[in-house]
N, C-alpha and C positions, 0 to 999 in steps of 0.2 A: 296854455300856454306857447311860446312858441319853440321850434328845438332847434339848438344853434348848432350849428358847422366848425367842428373849429379843423382844418385845413393845412397842414405843412408840406412846406417844401426848402428837404437838404440845397442847397446851389453854392455854388464855387464858376467863377468867371462863367457867367449863365450870357450876359449881353444880349447874345442873341439868337436865345426864344424866350426869356424872364416875360417878356412886355407880356407876348400873348399867354402866355399860363397864367399874367395876372391875369390877366385882360377875362381869360375863361373861367375863370372862380369869382373873382365879384360880381362880373357880370352877366351870375347866373338870378334868375325869378322866379318867387314866390313866397313864403310863406312864414320863412324863418329869417335865420340870423348868419354872420358869416364870421367868424377869426381868422386871419390868413394870418399863419405868423412862417416866414420865410428865416430861414437859419443860413446865412451868408457867412462861408468861410475866409471873410477876412481880402475879396475881391480884387482884383488886378486893372479890370478892364471897371468899363461902366456900368456896374450888373447895381450897385448900390445907388446912384445917381439916380434912375431907373425906379428903382422901387419906393425912397424915397419920393419921387412924379408921385405916386399913385397914393402914397401916406399923401403928401400933402394936400391933393384935391380930396381924399375923403373925407377927409379932417376941415379944411374949407368945403363943404357944401356947393364945389366944383365940379362934381362928379356924379350924374345920375345910380341912383344905385332901385334897382331893381326885384330888391326884398326889404325885410323891416331892419335891418342894420350891418353896414361889411365895418370891420373896420383888419388896418395891414398892420404885423407886429415889424419892424426889421431883429432879429441878434443876428448880428456882427462880431465874429472873434472865432477861434482857430481853431478848429476840431480833429480830433483823428478821423473824420470820412464821412461819407454820408450817412451812415447807422449812428453816428456818435452826432452827430446833424439832425435827424432825426428822434432820435433820447431828448436831446434837448429840448427841442420843437411839443414835444409833447410834454416835458414835464410843463410848461406856459401852460398849455392846452386846459382851457376849461366850460368847452361844450358838451353837449348828449353825445352828437355823433362827430368819429373823425375817419381822416383817410390823410392820407399822403401822395402826393405826386409831383415827381421828380418838375427840374425847371425847363426843359425841353420837352414835357408834356401836354394837352392838354383836356378839359372834360367839355362835350360836347353841352349845350345849350340844354335846358330842360334837366339834366341829369338831377342837380340839388329837388326839383322839386319832387319826380320821380321816386328817386329816394328818403325822400323824404314821409310822398305819402304810405310807400309800402311798411315805412317802422313806423311809426304810426297807426295802421290797418293790424301789423299782427307785431303787437307789444311782445312775443314772444324770442323772435329775430331776434338773433346778437350783431351775428353777418351780417354782410348780404352784396355778392359779386353782379358786377354788370357784364354785359359784352364791349370787352377793350375791342376799338379800332384803331388799326394803323397810317400810321402819315408819313409823308417824307418831309422829306429839309423846306419844301415851298407849301407845307401843312396843310395839301394837298390828298383827302383820304385816299389808298388805293388797294383798302383790305379791310372784312368784316374778321374779327375772331367769330372763336365758334362761345355756346351756352354750355360750357361743360357742367356736371354733378360733383360732388365732393362729398368722401365720406367720411364723416370728422373719426373716424377710427385712423383714419389714412393720415389722417390729420398730424394726428396727436403723435403717428407712427412717424413723420418727418418724412413722409415717404414721396411727398409734392415736389417736384425742382428738382430731385436725383432722381425716384428711376421712373417717376411719373410726370407729368405732365406741369407745367409751375403753376400757380396762382400768383395770374400778374397784382398785384397790386393799383398800378391804376386807373382800377375799376371796383377796389374791394371799398367797403364803406363797414363803419362799423363801429355797438354804441360803449360811450367811453368807460364803466363798468368792468368791460369786459375787457379794456387795456390796462385799467391798473389790477384786473383780478389774474390773470394773467401777468402780470411783470412787467407786460414790456417787450420791452429790447436789455432788457438791462440783463439779463442772464447769458447777454452775448458782448464781448468783450473788445474793442477799437482796435486794442492791437491783432486780431485773428483776421479779424476785416479789412 
């Protein structure tokens, strides 16, 4: 049975970049399904219209897809910020592999195919971190990150992002059962963020 990716994007007034973000998700090629959930905090620009355009195109089969299936779900309601939106998105997610990408980031073509093959070949892997590339406002790549190694004990102690380098979420994928076992972001109060 093919794996399903559940990708979450928190959004607010993202019309400038959201189209490119959506395309980078729904245009992935491979033997998998994509469940794309965009949680928009009642944007006042054209963000919602852009998202709905992609929903209609996918539902009417007027947009070609390069994988087994793609759905785009829009949750449009007020929230307490990005992490609250992410929690809402993952509460709706039904996939095997989870990730979130912000509304001004993109996935490179072929990313999901590599991720899928890695998780299938190594079933003991629970999460996987790729290499983050950096783009400017014109979507031109200007740098590529390093391949860092992360130690489980240091992750458990919360040292990455405080005294050690960050684990950048834009290139992290994990199994859905890891999210559920860890409690996801449930321990984080939206008022603290």
